[in-house]
N, C-alpha and C positions, 0 to 999 in steps of 0.2 A: 653868789647872786644867781649864777646859771642854774645851780641845783634847785634853788627856791623857785625860779621861774618854771623850770621843767616840771616840778611836782605840782605847782598850782595849775599849770597848763594841763597836765595829765588829768587831774581831778576835775578841772573845768570842762575838758572835752568829754569826759565820761558823763558828767552831769548834763551837758548840753545834748548828747546823743540820747540819753534816757528821756529827756524832756520832749524831744521831737516825736518819740513813739509812746509818750505817756498817755494811757487811757484815763477815763473817769473811774475813780476808785471809791468804794465805801468800805467801812469796817466798823467793828464794835469798839467803843471806847469806854473803859472803866476808869473813872476819875476819883481819886481820893484827895480831898482838900483838908489841910491841917493848919491850925493856928496855935501859937503859944508853946510853952514848955512847962510841964508835960503837955503834949499836943492834944487838942480837941479836934476830932476828925469828923468829916462828913463824906458820904459816898454817893456817887451818882453814875448812871450809865447813859450813854448817848450812841447815836449813829454818827460817825465822823466821815466826811466826804472830802476828797482831794481831787481837784480839777486843774489841768494846765491852764494858765491864764497869763495876765500881764499886770505889772504895776508901773503905770506910766508907760515908758518906752523900753522896759526891760522884762525879760522872761521871769515868771514867778509861778507859784502855786496858789490857787484859791482854795481856802479851807473853810468848811462849814460843819456845823453839828445840828442834829435834831434829837428830840427825845425818842424813847422806844416806840411811841405812838406816831412818830414821824411828823410831829408838829414842826412848822417852819421856825427858823432861828428867831424871828421876831416874836414868836409865841412862847418861847421857852421861859420857864421860871428858873432863873439863875441866882435868885436871892439866897438860896441855901448854900451857895459857894462862898468861901472866904476870898477867893481870887479866881479870875477867869484868865486862861492863857491858851494861846493857839499860835499857828503860823510856823510849825516846826518843819514841815516838808520843804518849805521855801528856803531854808538855810543852806541847802545844797547848792542853790543857784548863786550864792556869793562867789563861787569859783567859776561860774559860767563865763564864756568869752565876752558877753556884753556887760558883765558886772565886775570883771576882774580889775578894770582900771579904777573902780570906785574904792579900792582898798590897797593898803600896803601889806606886804607879805614878808615873813621871816622864817627861816628853817631852824627848828629846835631839835634836830637829830631824830632818834628813833626811840620807841617804847613798845613793850609788849602789852597788848590787850587782847582778850579772848583768844589766846594761844596764837596770835599773829604778831610778828614784829613789824610795826607800822612806822611810817614817816610821820613826824609831828610838825604840822605847818601852822604857824601863827599868822593871824591877819587882824587888821584894824581898819575900819572904814575911815575914809577921808571926808570930814564934814563939808569940804568944799565941792565934793564930787558925788558922794553917795546918793543913790536914788531909792533903793529898796532898804528902808531903815525901820528901826523898831518904833513902836508906839506904846505909850503908857498913859493910862487914865487913872488918876488918883484924886479922890474928893471932887469929882466932877470936872477936873482940869485935865485937858489933853496935852501931851508933850511928846516931841520927837526925841528919840534916843539913838545915838550912833553907837555901833556895836564893835566889839573886838572879841577875839577868841582863839581857840585852838581846834585843829582838825586832825584826826588820826586816819591816815590814808594807807590802804594796802598797796605795797610797792609793785605787785604784779598786775592787779586788776585796776588800780587807781580808784577803787571804790572807797567811799568815805564810811568808816565804821562808827565814828563818834564825832560829834561837834559839841564843844562847850563854848558858850558865849556869855558875855557880861558887858555892861555899858562902858563906854568911854567916860572919863570923869568930867563931863560937860554939863550935866543937869543935876547938880547936887542941891538945887533949890526945891526939889520935890520931896525932901525929907526921906529920900530913898537911900538908905545907907549902903545897901548892896543888892544885887540881883544876879543870880547865876542860873543858867539853863544848861542841862546836859541832855543831849539827844543821842540815843543809840539806834543806829540803822542796821537792819538785817535784810538778807535776801528773802523775798516773798513772791510766791506765784499766786496771784489772786484767783479765786474760783471763776471759771469762765474765760481765763486768759492763758495763752501759751507762753507769755513773756514773764521772765523773772525780774522783779523790780526791787530796788533798795529803798525801803520805807522805814519811818520811825516805828519802833515797837515799844520802847520804853523811854519816857521823858520825865525828868525831874526839874522842877522849877522851885527855887528858893529865893525869897525876898525878905530883907530886913527893913521894916518900915516903922520909924519912930520907936525903935527898941523892941518891936514885936516881930517874931519870925513867922512867916506864912509860907506854906509849901503846897505845891500841887504835884501829884504823882499820876502820870498817865500811862495806861497799858492799852495797847492796840492789838486786836486779834480778828480772826474771821474776815480776812480781806477778800473782796469780790469785786467784779466789774459792776459799776453803778448802773442801775436801770430804774425806770419809772414804772410803777405799777398803777394801772387804772382799771376801773370797773364801770361798765355802761349799765345804767339802771333805767327802767321805763318810767 
């Protein structure tokens, strides 16, 4: 129990410290959306933005996307995608001091990933306490989804290299047989910033819905400080 609390606290303190100094970030997002087997694929590119924010009374990240012409989110044409997925940077905050009481934790030992021997920490949100939860919209119906998962944590820096999440078995009425999200975090120094941040670079989302497999594969690159461009015209 002590080891589990120590590791979750170390990861949480690291995430909280990064959040306090987190700037507004933008990056390029290449999104491949696939459906079926063999998969039918569609490809799109976006500008993806991550801002520090709040969800209710807890720290979280606000995440937005625009198209390459910088049209606002409400103006995007997302009908070409089989599935829309977002909210990946916020998963680090599950270990933050103000959200740690929302989940139960368990130590799963160690495992090597990316040439590092990492601690594997399991977590499961408490439906009676969790405030920063997942949301799923299927067939025009919105549903709250409580999450569980695993985190791979570097034992020296307490940085989280990978998070894998899936729903608690509490909303099987959605015809959602399974949903798995794998988020790989890497150290990134955005252009215009002197600070190195740990941000998602590769994300895989896999959903099995009514016997059909749907996948989203996200690749993030060209990180920079967010700024607003404006032009004054007569």
